[in-house]
C-alpha positions, 0 to 999 in steps of 0.5 A: 527545456521547460521541464529541466530544474537547476538549483544551486542548493538543496533548499531551493530544491525543497521549497519548491517541492515543499510548495506542491505539498511534497512531504518527502522525496527520493533522488537518483542520479542518472548514467548516461544510459538512463532515458525513456528507450533503456529505461531507469534502474532502479534497484533489485527489488520493489523497493524503495518506489513500493509501497512509498508511492501509491502503484497498480500491478499486473502483469506483463508479459512472458520473461524471455531472457536467461541471464542470471536466471535461465529457469525463469524463461517463459515466466510473467514479468510484473509491472507497476504503473504509478496511479498518479505521477505528475511532472513539474515545468518549470513553470511550476505547472504539473503535468500529468504523465500518462503510464509511468511503470516500474517493472521487475525483471525477476531473471536479475532480478532488477528493477527498473522505471519507462513510460515518462510521456506526459498526456500533452505527449511531451516529456523532459528532453533530457530523458530521451535517449537522443540527449542522452547520446549527444550529452553523454557527461551531463549531470542528471537527477531524478526526483520524486516526491511523494504526496498524500499517501503515494501520489507522484510529483516527479521532476528533472534536475539537470547540470547543477551547481556543485554546492547541490551535489555534494549536498545530495551525496550526504543524504542518507540512501532510500531505504533497503536502497543503494541508488536513491537519495532520501530528502526528508522535508520539514512537514509536520503530519505526525505531530499534528494526528499525535497532538489530534489524537491526544485530545481525543482520548481525553474524553469520551465521545457520542458515536459518530462520523462527518457527513461530506458537509463536514457535519456530525451527525449518529452513527450506530454500526459496527465501525462506530469506534472508527468514524468517530476517531475520523470525527475526533481528527476532522477527517472526512468519511473515505473509502479510497487510497489516500489516507485517512490523515495526510497518508497516515492510515488510522485504525481503531480496533476494540480487540487485539485480534485485528482485519489488515486487508480482505482481497477477495480470490481472482483463482480457482473455483471461488472466483471462476463459481462462488455459488458452486464453490460454496455448495462445494466446500461450505456448510448450511447453518440453521437457515439453509444458507451455505457458510464457509469458516474456519482458521487457515494457515499456511501449511495446515489443514483447516479444521472446519473447511477441510482446504490446506493453504499454501504459497505455490512458488514461493521460496522465503529466503528469497526476496518475492521480486527474484521470483515468479508465478507466486501465488496464495491458494486453498487446495482440497484433498485432490489437490484442487485449486478451490480458491486462490489470489495471486501475486498482483490480487496481493500486491495492490492490496497491500500497498502505501495506505499500509505503509503508515498506520497508526492502531488505537485501542477502542472501546464502545459503550451503550448511550445512557444520556437521554439526550443522546438517544433521543438525537439517535446516538446508540452508543459512547465511544472512548479511546486509549493514551497508548497507540501503535504508530507503524511504518515501513512495510514491504511487500516482502513482509507480508509474505513471510507474515503469511507464509510463517502462520503470522497472518491468516485468513479468517472468512466469513462468506455466505451463499443466500439460494433463495435471495442472492442479494444476501450473499456476501463475499468476506475474506478476512486476512487477520493477525492475532495479536496487532501488538505482537504482529506489529514487529514482523510487518513493518520496519519501524514500531513505535510505542507511543503514550499521548 
């Protein structure tokens, strides 16, 4: 049994997790029917696995069961594939898992884990249905450690010492969960970042960024504040989902109104025929370009576009996981779907990178030093010592914020008829005041004076 561990204490487990870069973990005692065939029950919701871990959502098959929710029969089932999932074996080798998924059954509602095989067609033996049938009383724990912004390092514990069993029982429950325990390791990512931000706030900076080799170079674009903050913290520019600083997302902003994320529609005329959408619902500017602008909030018709925003099939009093066929829609006066965002699209854009975010107020001024200007630096950037540190968001918080109008759509697409290369698609989902909106979006909001 190459994947099964036997620990005497929580400290022994923590040492191995820490050695492999894990900064916190969740632990679940498994019952005898938790195996690769019957799947592993995780709870009644997306929590605590998302957005704690980084996943990609997609629609699965139609729901066929009528238990507890016959009205959902025929509705699609959502599943989330873990982007990076490794099993740790007893030689402390990490083996990539092929297709571990969290499947959401809205009719119960219920979430279950499945697909435990590795790329080598192996898996923990104690997760097989054969093992659980032969050893129904065996004590098993599934440990899922989080690295970076949401990569998974998992291991199995089999028949541990009583001391470890007692220690796991005393651990706090994971967020919004009755079946997972939460283990925080003594890492200091937040402390290290806070120290770096304190140093960055003590002086102003030349508008710059780090290149891929770690060298400081001038940067004069609209994102100068964000890139300069990353440079001050020693962060190489990235556009992936691994987070800015050890899994923590940094957002420098020059005003209270900010853009949270920018998912494009994947439904309606916008997705099917962008040119036709712009000609139908947009307006022409002085140069003949078609544009579409205006504030779009749920339940109101935008004065500029004439489109009504709705969240179809959504009940704000119930968890998203217990509902089906939810999507955000922009409808015209004939109730035609002009543009829409599927649940899958929104889930994939509101994930682990939003689960811990630091909002840093910034300001930008024109450079005046002649040497700086000669070297190509156009701006000076400074950062406030009062920051907003936000943790623990959720899919339900996102939809409730859209439904209540805290989050609104402020689009800015452009169609250039003569030169399509100058056209752009831009769907900006914003809040008017991040200081006020944060309490709707996050469970843990802290105002920190550096």
